[in-house]
GUMAR-667488 format. One record per residue (C-alpha): x, y, z; residue in three letters; residue number from 1. Coordinates in steps of 0.001 Angstrom, whole numbers. Each point is the difference from the previous one (the first is absolute). Example, Ala and Ser with C-alpha at 12.3 -4.5 7.8 and 13.67 -1.06 7.14 Angstrom:
<rs>
R        x        y        z   aa    i
R    12300    -4500     7800  ALA    1
R     1370     3440     -660  SER    2
</rs>
This chain:
<rs>
R        x        y        z   aa    i
R    21817   -10535    -2035  MET    1
R    -1274    -3558      454  ARG    2
R     2291    -1092     2854  LYS    3
R    -1729    -2212     2599  PRO    4
R     -769      961     3600  LYS    5
R     2945      878     2188  LEU    6
R      413    -1539     3431  THR    7
R        5     2201     3094  CYS    8
R     3793     -340      190  ARG    9
R      370     1047    -3616  GLU   10
R    -2304     2993      552  LEU   11
R     2204     1184     2877  VAL   12
R     3351     -784    -1661  ASP   13
R    -1073     1992    -3048  TRP   14
R      771     3213     1968  HIS   15
R     3444    -1114     1301  ASP   16
R     -233      951     3681  LEU   17
R     3246      402     1947  ARG   18
R    -1392    -1107     3398  HIS   19
R     -158    -3816      -49  ALA   20
R    -2143     -182     3141  GLY   21
R    -2678     2352    -1347  MET   22
R      122    -1876    -3276  ARG   23
R     -831    -3294     1757  ASP   24
R    -2692     1708     2134  LEU   25
R    -1751     1439    -3057  LEU   26
R      110    -3385    -1774  VAL   27
R    -1611    -1714     3011  GLN   28
R    -2609     2742      315  TYR   29
R     -995     -178    -3666  LEU   30
R     -132    -3815       99  GLU   31
R    -2448      170     2903  ARG   32
R    -2134     2675    -1665  ARG   33
R       33    -1798    -3354  SER   34
R    -2656    -2450     1194  HIS   35
R    -2552     2828      240  ASP   36
R      953     2008    -3128  LEU   37
R     -116     -517    -3719  ASP   38
R     3245      358    -1888  TYR   39
R     -616     3551    -1206  SER   40
R     -673     1228     3531  SER   41
R     2985    -1939     1332  LEU   42
R     2319     1571    -2597  ARG   43
R    -1347     3501      847  THR   44
R      538     -600     3706  LEU   45
R     3532    -1257     -619  ALA   46
R      854     3087    -2076  ASN   47
R    -1405     2259     2755  THR   48
R     1800    -1621     2944  LEU   49
R     3284     -881    -1681  VAL   50
R      576     2843    -2480  ARG   51
R    -2039     2924     1289  THR   52
R      592     -701     3708  PHE   53
R     3212    -1801      877  TRP   54
R     2028      722    -3160  LYS   55
R     -695     3694      567  THR   56
R      917     -368     3710  ILE   57
R     3359    -1441    -1060  GLU   58
R      589     3003    -2257  SER   59
R     -900     2690     2604  VAL   60
R     1549    -1853     3006  ALA   61
R     2632    -2561    -1151  PRO   62
R      823    -1033     3528  GLY   63
R    -3565    -1004     1023  GLN   64
R       89    -3574     1341  GLN   65
R    -3563     -616     1250  ASP   66
R    -3577     1244     -331  MET   67
R      286     2447     2930  ARG   68
R      218     3203    -2053  LEU   69
R     1104     3294     1648  PRO   70
R    -2327     2947     -604  GLU   71
R     2571     1676    -2247  GLU   72
R      325    -3104    -2199  THR   73
R    -3762     -327     -237  TYR   74
R     -416     3639    -1071  GLN   75
R     2736     -334    -2624  ARG   76
R    -1698    -3151    -1369  TRP   77
R    -3393     1745       83  ARG   78
R     1391     2864    -2038  THR   79
R     1755    -2323    -2425  GLU   80
R    -3124    -1955     -965  ILE   81
R    -2038     3124     -713  GLN   82
R     1212      -92    -3607  THR   83
R      510    -2798    -2511  LEU   84
R     3227     -670    -1864  ASP   85
R    -1438     1956    -2934  SER   86
R     -356     3101     2183  GLY   87
R    -3818     -112       47  LYS   88
R    -1776      130     3372  PRO   89
R     -988    -3398     1401  ARG   90
R    -3758     -458       91  ARG   91
R     -110    -3342     1827  ASP   92
R     1705     1281     3132  ILE   93
R    -2858    -1280     2191  ASP   94
R      423    -3511    -1418  THR   95
R     3688       78      951  VAL   96
R     -653     1243     3521  LEU   97
R    -2744    -2555      667  VAL   98
R     2107    -2901    -1345  SER   99
R     3045      942     2108  VAL  100
R    -2093      585     3102  ARG  101
R    -1669    -3427     -489  ALA  102
R     3479    -1549     -388  PHE  103
R     1054     1293     3426  TYR  104
R    -3218    -1061     1733  TYR  105
R      -23    -3461    -1647  ASP  106
R     3536     -676     1249  VAL  107
R    -1043     1108     3515  GLN  108
R    -3090    -2276      -44  ALA  109
R     1818    -3022    -1381  TRP  110
R     2816      363     2530  ALA  111
R    -2462     -843     2792  ALA  112
R     -556    -3436    -1544  HIS  113
R     3404     -653    -1610  GLU  114
R     2568     2022     1979  PRO  115
R     2963    -2020    -1273  GLU  116
R     -787     1154    -3553  ARG  117
R    -1344     3544      317  TRP  118
R      867     1421     3461  ALA  119
R     3474     1195    -1114  LEU  120
R    -1591     2464    -2429  TRP  121
R    -2774     1428     2199  VAL  122
R      175     3821       37  ALA  123
R    -2460     2862      518  PRO  124
R    -1587     1167    -3191  CYS  125
R     1537     3329    -1088  PRO  126
R    -3126     1080    -1919  ILE  127
R    -2222     2020     2385  PRO  128
R    -3765     -279      -86  HIS  129
R     -341     3604    -1118  ARG  130
R     1481    -1017    -3356  GLU  131
R    -3003    -2256     -631  LEU  132
R    -2410     2781     1028  ARG  133
R     1697     2256    -2509  ALA  134
R     -587    -2724    -2607  GLY  135
R    -3737      688      126  ALA  136
R      658     3504    -1361  LYS  137
R     2225    -1409    -2729  ARG  138
R    -2714    -2491     -978  ARG  139
R    -2531     2813     -272  ARG  140
R     2348     1845    -2313  ARG  141
R      293    -3172    -2092  THR  142
R    -3771     -343     -252  ARG  143
R     -279     3664     -987  GLU  144
R     2641     -506    -2686  ARG  145
R    -1819    -3010    -1405  MET  146
R    -3334     1853       91  ALA  147
R     1538     2893    -1877  ASP  148
R     1402    -2365    -2591  GLN  149
R    -3448    -1548     -424  THR  150
R    -1504     3460     -514  ARG  151
R     2555      674    -2712  GLN  152
R     -451    -3307    -1802  LEU  153
R    -3803     -242      122  GLN  154
R     -693     2576    -2790  PRO  155
R     2758    -1540    -2121  LEU  156
R    -1402    -3559      -13  LEU  157
R    -2425      568    -2923  PRO  158
R     2835     1439    -2083  ALA  159
R     2219    -3026      755  LEU  160
R    -2810    -2418     -836  SER  161
R     -742     1827    -3267  HIS  162
R     3702       32     -985  TYR  163
R      597    -3755      452  VAL  164
R    -3302     -788    -1754  GLU  165
R      911     2174    -3024  GLU  166
R     3553    -1390     -108  ALA  167
R    -1357    -3541      -92  HIS  168
R    -2545      869    -2668  ARG  169
R     2707     1622    -2173  THR  170
R     2406    -2931      260  MET  171
R    -2819    -2533     -612  SER  172
R    -1002     1848    -3156  THR  173
R     3596       -8    -1266  LEU  174
R      424    -3679      765  LEU  175
R    -3196     -754    -1896  ALA  176
R     1566     1804    -2964  ALA  177
R     2955    -2427     -109  ALA  178
R     -842    -1004    -3612  ASP  179
R      540     3574    -1215  THR  180
R     2672       41    -2740  PRO  181
R     3354     1492      922  ALA  182
R      160     3760     -483  GLY  183
R    -3741      667      149  GLU  184
R    -1418     2394     2587  VAL  185
R    -2623    -1009     2577  VAL  186
R    -1998     2709     1797  ALA  187
R    -1149     -636     3592  VAL  188
R    -1979     2923     1317  GLY  189
R     2046     3133     -543  SER  190
R     3303    -1885     -316  ARG  191
R     1591    -1548    -3077  ALA  192
R     2329    -3030     -179  PHE  193
R     2001    -1498    -2870  ARG  194
R      404    -3794     -238  ARG  195
R     3594    -1153      339  LEU  196
R     1395    -3273    -1307  PHE  197
R     3765     -475       59  THR  198
R     2454    -2662    -1116  GLU  199
R      220    -1091     3637  ALA  200
R    -3737     -649      -46  ASP  201
R      363    -2160    -3131  ARG  202
R     2789    -1979     1651  ARG  203
R    -2068     -502     3123  ARG  204
R    -2951    -1315    -2052  ILE  205
R     2340    -2377    -1824  ARG  206
R     1520    -1344     3230  LEU  207
R    -2916      202     2467  HIS  208
R    -3124      254    -2141  GLY  209
R    -1182     3362     1376  THR  210
R     1341     3510      470  ALA  211
R     -903     2851     2260  ASN  212
R    -2336     2625    -1455  VAL  213
R     1744     3352     -296  ARG  214
R    -1310     3486     -811  PHE  215
R     1634     3442     -221  LEU  216
R    -1745     2825     1874  ASP  217
R       80     2821    -2538  LEU  218
R     -489     2649     2701  ALA  219
R     2994    -1003     2122  THR  220
R     2083    -1957    -2510  GLY  221
R      252    -2866     2441  LYS  222
R     -246    -3647    -1098  ALA  223
R    -2440    -2026     2089  ILE  224
R       80    -3773      567  ASN  225
R    -3776     -272      -27  VAL  226
R      -38    -3682     1047  THR  227
R     1791      846     3238  LEU  228
R    -1673     3399      448  ALA  229
R    -3509    -1441     -377  GLU  230
R      708    -2671     2623  ASP  231
R     1395     2599     2412  THR  232
R    -2925     2388     -665  ALA  233
R    -2546    -2760      639  PHE  234
R     1489     -915     3376  TRP  235
R      333     3641      975  GLN  236
R    -3693      468     -712  TRP  237
R    -1001    -3249     1744  ALA  238
R     2027      777     3158  ILE  239
R    -1202     3597      346  VAL  240
R    -3661     -919     -509  GLU  241
R      143    -3108     2182  ALA  242
R     1591     1901     2870  LEU  243
R    -2429     2920     -203  ARG  244
R    -3091    -2248     -151  HIS  245
R     1008    -2433     2757  THR  246
R     2199     1886     2478  GLY  247
R     2004    -3179      688  VAL  248
R     3590      -65     1146  ARG  249
R     2555     -566    -2748  ILE  250
R      928    -3436     1397  GLU  251
R    -3678     -994      -33  GLU  252
R     -401     1199    -3578  LEU  253
R     2925    -2056    -1227  LEU  254
R    -1297    -3087     1850  GLU  255
R    -3316       79    -1905  LEU  256
R     -555    -3002    -2217  SER  257
R    -2785    -1409    -2130  GLN  258
R    -1097    -1902     3103  LEU  259
R     -685     3294     1795  SER  260
R    -3050      694    -2151  ILE  261
R    -3275    -1282     1412  ARG  262
R    -3671      589     -704  GLN  263
R    -3154      108     2109  TYR  264
R    -3383     -674    -1602  ARG  265
R    -2949     1753     1664  ARG  266
R    -3414    -1684      157  PRO  267
R    -1273     2233    -2816  ASN  268
R     2729    -1336    -2298  GLY  269
R     2280     3011      128  GLU  270
R     3706     -966      179  VAL  271
R     2269     2127     2198  VAL  272
R     3737     -283     -650  ALA  273
R     2298     -132     3031  LEU  274
R     3773      340      393  LEU  275
R     1504    -2053     2837  VAL  276
R     3095     1593     1586  ILE  277
R     1993    -2648     1876  ALA  278
R     2276      194     1770  PRO  279
R       87     3688      846  SER  280
R     2460     1857     2224  LYS  281
R    -1874    -1209     3054  THR  282
R     -217    -3542    -1447  ASP  283
R    -3792      269      -36  ARG  284
R    -2057     -750    -3064  GLU  285
R    -2425     2689    -1225  ARG  286
R    -2341      435    -2957  VAL  287
R     -337     3067    -2245  ILE  288
R    -3022      444    -2275  PRO  289
R     1108      422    -3625  VAL  290
R    -1299     3108    -1745  SER  291
R     -598      138    -3787  ALA  292
R     3286     1887     -514  GLU  293
R     1999    -2489     2047  LEU  294
R    -1662    -2952    -1745  PHE  295
R     1005     1495    -3342  HIS  296
R     3635      257     1133  ILE  297
R      110    -3592     1273  ILE  298
R    -1671    -1255    -3177  ALA  299
R     2588     1779    -2162  CYS  300
R     2852    -1533     2048  ILE  301
R    -1476    -3510     -255  ILE  302
R     -549      344    -3742  ARG  303
R     3559     1272     -522  ARG  304
R     1621    -2793     2014  LEU  305
R    -2251    -2886    -1069  ALA  306
R      396      611    -3757  LYS  307
R    -2954    -2125    -1066  ASN  308
R      668    -2553     2720  ARG  309
R    -2441     -840     2806  SER  310
R     2435      838     2802  THR  311
R     2819     2363      756  ILE  312
R     3563    -1414     -230  PRO  313
R     1677     -840     3275  LEU  314
R     2718     2329     1285  ALA  315
R     2167      281     3091  THR  316
R      214     2972     2353  ARG  317
R     3204      976     1788  TYR  318
R     -646     1516     3438  ASP  319
R     2673     2669      352  VAL  320
R     -689      277     3753  HIS  321
R      104    -3687      936  GLU  322
R     2547     -944    -2721  ARG  323
R    -2022    -2971    -1210  VAL  324
R    -1595     -980    -3316  THR  325
R    -3595    -1256      106  THR  326
R    -1406    -2980    -1796  GLU  327
R    -1375      703    -3500  PRO  328
R    -3523     1460        4  GLN  329
R    -2186     1808    -2576  PRO  330
R     1009     3454     1245  TYR  331
R    -1632     2957    -1745  LEU  332
R     2930     2463       -4  PHE  333
R     2595    -2205    -1685  GLN  334
R     2422      921    -2793  ARG  335
R     2742    -1633    -1998  HIS  336
R     3318      643     1752  ILE  337
R     2717    -1473    -2222  GLY  338
R    -1009    -3585     -697  GLN  339
R    -2440     -390     2894  ARG  340
R    -3391     1204     1084  LYS  341
R      101     1799     3318  GLU  342
R    -2131     2407     1991  VAL  343
R     1157     3618       69  MET  344
R     1753     1119     3185  THR  345
R    -1165     2927     2160  PRO  346
R     3166     1856     -977  GLY  347
R     -755     -419    -3711  ALA  348
R    -3533     1353      479  VAL  349
R     1310     2982     1993  THR  350
R     2538      772    -2726  GLY  351
R    -2688     -320    -2689  MET  352
R    -2207     2566     1793  LEU  353
R     2962     2352      451  ALA  354
R      786     -123    -3748  ARG  355
R    -3636      733     -862  VAL  356
R      -14     3048     2295  CYS  357
R     3294     1220    -1499  SER  358
R    -1414     -307    -3517  GLU  359
R    -3211     1731     1042  LEU  360
R     1944     2849     1647  ALA  361
R     1222     1041    -3475  ALA  362
R    -3617      574    -1048  GLU  363
R    -1594     1129     3265  ASP  364
R     2077     2193     2317  ASN  365
R    -2200    -1030     2951  ARG  366
R     1963    -3263       83  PHE  367
R     3360     1742      304  THR  368
R     1690    -1332     3122  GLY  369
R    -2914    -2333      801  LEU  370
R     -378    -3739     -492  LYS  371
R    -2549    -2663      852  PHE  372
R     1113    -2915     2197  ALA  373
R    -2122    -3195      138  PRO  374
R    -1134      791     3560  HIS  375
R    -1210     3473    -1031  ASP  376
R    -2832    -1691    -1936  PHE  377
R    -1062    -1695     3221  ARG  378
R     -262     3311     1822  ARG  379
R    -1861     1579    -2925  LEU  380
R    -2389    -2953     -100  PHE  381
R     -749      335     3716  ALA  382
R     -488     3760     -408  THR  383
R    -2428     -518    -2857  ASP  384
R    -2015    -2559     1965  LEU  385
R     -523     2255     2979  VAL  386
R     -542     3050    -2191  ASN  387
R    -2766    -1881    -1809  SER  388
R    -1879     -604     3234  GLY  389
R     1025    -3591      748  LEU  390
R      143     -701     3744  PRO  391
R     3568     -160     1199  ILE  392
R     -382    -3503     1515  HIS  393
R    -1058    -1313    -3422  ILE  394
R     3017     1700    -1549  GLY  395
R     2210    -1660     2622  ALA  396
R    -1388    -3397     -990  ALA  397
R      704      631    -3680  LEU  398
R     3537     1160      762  LEU  399
R      724    -2887     2364  GLY  400
R      563     2208     3079  HIS  401
R     -726    -1516     3408  LEU  402
R       97     3400     1693  ASN  403
R    -2215     2940    -1029  LEU  404
R     2760     2367     1070  GLU  405
R     2170    -1344    -2780  THR  406
R    -2696      755    -2567  THR  407
R     -602     3426     1525  ARG  408
R     3709      735     -426  GLY  409
R     -310     -830    -3722  TYR  410
R    -2792     2492     -514  VAL  411
R     1261     2813     2250  ALA  412
R     -245     2556    -2801  VAL  413
R    -3254     1721      999  PHE  414
R     -720     2985     2210  ASP  415
R     -164     -781     3697  GLU  416
R    -3614     1073      116  GLU  417
R     -996    -2595    -2589  VAL  418
R     1777    -2757     1896  VAL  419
R    -1548     1131     3314  ARG  420
R    -3531       40    -1374  HIS  421
R      470    -3385    -1652  TYR  422
R     1300    -1554     3193  GLN  423
R    -2912     1493     1909  GLY  424
R    -2416    -1497    -2524  HIS  425
R     1540    -3462      478  LEU  426
R     -139      347     3787  ALA  427
R    -3689     1010      -87  ARG  428
R     -905    -2811    -2372  ARG  429
R     1711    -2614     2170  ARG  430
R    -1845     1174     3121  THR  431
R    -3351     -281    -1815  MET  432
R      671    -3472    -1407  ARG  433
R    -2254    -2532     1785  PRO  434
R     1283    -3325     1204  GLN  435
R    -2500    -1818    -2198  GLU  436
R     2142      769    -3048  GLU  437
R     2526    -2524     1153  TYR  438
R    -2432    -2920     -310  ARG  439
R       75    -2313    -3072  PRO  440
R    -1305     1510    -3220  VAL  441
R    -3533    -1034     -989  THR  442
R    -1104     -895    -3530  ASP  443
R    -1940     3239     -263  GLY  444
R     2974     2113      977  GLU  445
R     2179    -1830    -2510  TRP  446
R    -2535      665    -2776  ARG  447
R      -89     3646     1020  GLU  448
R     3794      108     -220  PHE  449
R      -61    -1406    -3522  GLU  450
R    -2828     2274    -1089  GLU  451
R     2098     2988     1024  HIS  452
R     2355     -665    -2919  PHE  453
R    -2921     -250    -2414  ASP  454
R    -1331     3359     1184  LYS  455
R     3347     1638     -764  ARG  456
R     -727     -280    -3707  LYS  457
R     -813     3476    -1316  LEU  458
R     -850     1623    -3314  GLU  459
R     3546     1227     -612  LEU  460
R     1821    -3049     1419  GLY  461
R      395    -1294     3538  SER  462
R      342     1418     3496  CYS  463
R     2930    -1122     2144  GLY  464
R    -1290      982     3406  ARG  465
R      545    -2569     2773  PRO  466
R    -2700    -2317     1286  TYR  467
R    -2543     1431     2449  ALA  468
R      920     3609     -707  THR  469
R    -2507     2565    -1352  PRO  470
R      623     2219    -2982  CYS  471
R     1908     2937     1558  SER  472
R     -561     2207    -3055  HIS  473
R    -3777     -413     -101  GLU  474
R      232    -1759    -3376  HIS  475
R     1944     2867    -1617  ALA  476
R     2005    -2666    -1805  CYS  477
R     2042     2249    -2288  ILE  478
R     1639     1648     3004  ARG  479
R      481    -3244     1934  CYS  480
R     3535    -1515      -39  PRO  481
R    -1529    -3500      390  MET  482
R    -1659      106    -3477  LEU  483
R     1759    -2134    -2611  ARG  484
R    -1281      989    -3423  VAL  485
R     -460    -2737    -2576  ASP  486
R     1839      952    -3244  PRO  487
R    -3179     -935    -1881  LYS  488
R    -1755     2944     1626  MET  489
R     2255     2713    -1414  LEU  490
R    -2848     1202    -2281  ASP  491
R    -2225      392     3039  ARG  492
R     2724     2040     1709  LEU  493
R       62     2281    -3071  ALA  494
R    -3791      480      296  GLU  495
R      331      902     3687  ILE  496
R     2772     2443     -792  GLU  497
R    -2101     1676    -2717  ALA  498
R    -2915      332     2423  ASP  499
R     2294     1545     2661  LEU  500
R     1354     2494    -2498  LEU  501
R    -3544      979     -969  THR  502
R     -890      490     3654  ARG  503
R     3150     2091      483  ARG  504
R     -989     2343    -2860  GLU  505
R    -3402      497     1613  ARG  506
R     1662      652     3374  ALA  507
R     2279     2594    -1520  GLU  508
R    -2984     1728    -1615  THR  509
R    -1883       65     3307  GLU  510
R     3178      861     1974  ASN  511
R     -351    -3081     2290  TRP  512
R     3559       36     1305  LEU  513
R     -492    -2820     2481  GLY  514
R    -1437    -2210    -2735  GLU  515
R     2945      789    -2265  ILE  516
R     2459     -987     2699  GLU  517
R    -1749    -3345      570  GLY  518
R     -216     -771    -3719  ILE  519
R     3712      792     -494  ASP  520
R      888    -2390     2806  LEU  521
R    -2150    -2743    -1531  THR  522
R     1619      584    -3438  LEU  523
R     3473     -378     1502  SER  524
R     -958    -3369     1505  PHE  525
R    -1625    -1060    -3278  LEU  526
R     3224      752    -1870  LYS  527
R     1991    -2206     2364  GLY  528
R    -2507    -2858     -301  LYS  529
R      112      249    -3821  ARG  530
R     3816      -77     -131  GLU  531
R       93    -3113     2189  GLU  532
R    -2725    -1714    -2081  ALA  533
R     1863      837    -3241  MET  534
R     3200    -1510     1445  ARG  535
R    -1860    -3186      867  LEU  536
R    -1587     -125    -3452  SER  537
R     3460     -337    -1585  ARG  538
R      597    -3240     1928  ILE  539
R     -987    -2768    -2384  THR  540
R    -1141    -3466     1087  PRO  541
R     2628    -2726      130  VAL  542
R     -994    -3365    -1459  HIS  543
R     1538    -2821     2002  LEU  544
R    -1477    -2786    -2110  GLY  545
R    -1886    -3041     1146  MET  546
R     1819    -2720     1984  PRO  547
R       83    -3400    -1652  THR  548
R      373    -3410     1582  ALA  549
R     3397    -1585     -496  ARG  550
R     -123    -3435    -1614  GLU  551
R     1568    -2642     2229  THR  552
R     2416    -2543    -1430  ASP  553
R    -1466    -3424     -398  ARG  554
</rs>
């Protein structure tokens, strides 16, 4: 699992080709391409050309001696690669065709400059251009499949978030009850647990000083190692919430460290927290504003790892793609693995999410056959941004996309009419934008920009509409998705609800059917705002303590 990088010759020899000449050709080709590729891409290319292409050619046409493939051999190879060894249909068929086609054309181009090395293997490419045109249809089917998956997962995200939050709260309560005498029952919500303390626990205390906290779930009869279960539940909650509030790639999430947290102080004294993502997939640094929910998650992680210290312990991170171990840094998503501190791997996070969905499927049949992958949160985050009215080019900046088409592919879950009208709105706005807007910002314009955030403060909380945009709901804040209700204003929400119910009774008496329909719609939005505010009210502040100056040795 931790073997170092393989050389190009080792990557080719791994598949035991019979044709020595093709073996040497593939080694030379990969060595030349290795200067432009990272190791993960090089290993994928080697597997495609050696195993999927030539190894399969040797199986369908054992007597093939060069790259000049007869039409019959090509068709047999094309049929063979349609399915994987497991019998499932191959979904990356376009990647295989493009890589093999590039292999042929690279050899042809290089032969013009180094004929003594490459001219012997020049041959016409057997993959016709119509295969690539057909790939556009396959890519559309892939986008449709991903959009359908997003539509299925979007209504399940609140249930997943609630489940991991409740699981963490239950295990934290049990761990806090570690001093409960053996045999006594502890109630957590509607569940009851009996404290366990065995002879093995006494021996562990005698030898190691501490023992794991164990409870028996009286409903299932299953013994729970609460020490381990609470740690797992915490990281499940932290990962799910961090992914859904940032939309970062899983590699970017695991690369976050204490050094990634920055702050910006506005002239009025307000401090804005920022999360620096670097490097991203495109190796370009970007900054994400930190919401209150995300700040709470990061604060909980720092408090858990620091343990009354001023800094997070250093840990290493093993890059499973590049097969290298980084220098120790204060990474946020680190755990004890054996006797060392190390950052979780993408595979471990994927497995953790799969186990959560399997457990949740036993309680909610909507999760049967479905699971959340780390990248699904990124698509859901992009969908939520655009659905909330954020311009797509701002969403692309937050996601780290250089091309708006990439972002549009992430949010392709709406009706075509919605997308068409939105694109028309962007086109009209760009044509009306004067050239003067590209000049340097004046002091007055900067003050106006800052005052915009002050004007977003409302009676019930704050408005999240973007800068320089009017209120699209004519200040009907209860119905507006951009309203974020302050949990302190729950009593005010109750007053508004009582007033609406009174108005509805009057409307029923007067038979004002249109008024009743409008009031019912407002009540449904009010209910959603209240549920979200109540969820936020359960999040308690995290005290990180005050930093102290370290005394230097004299």
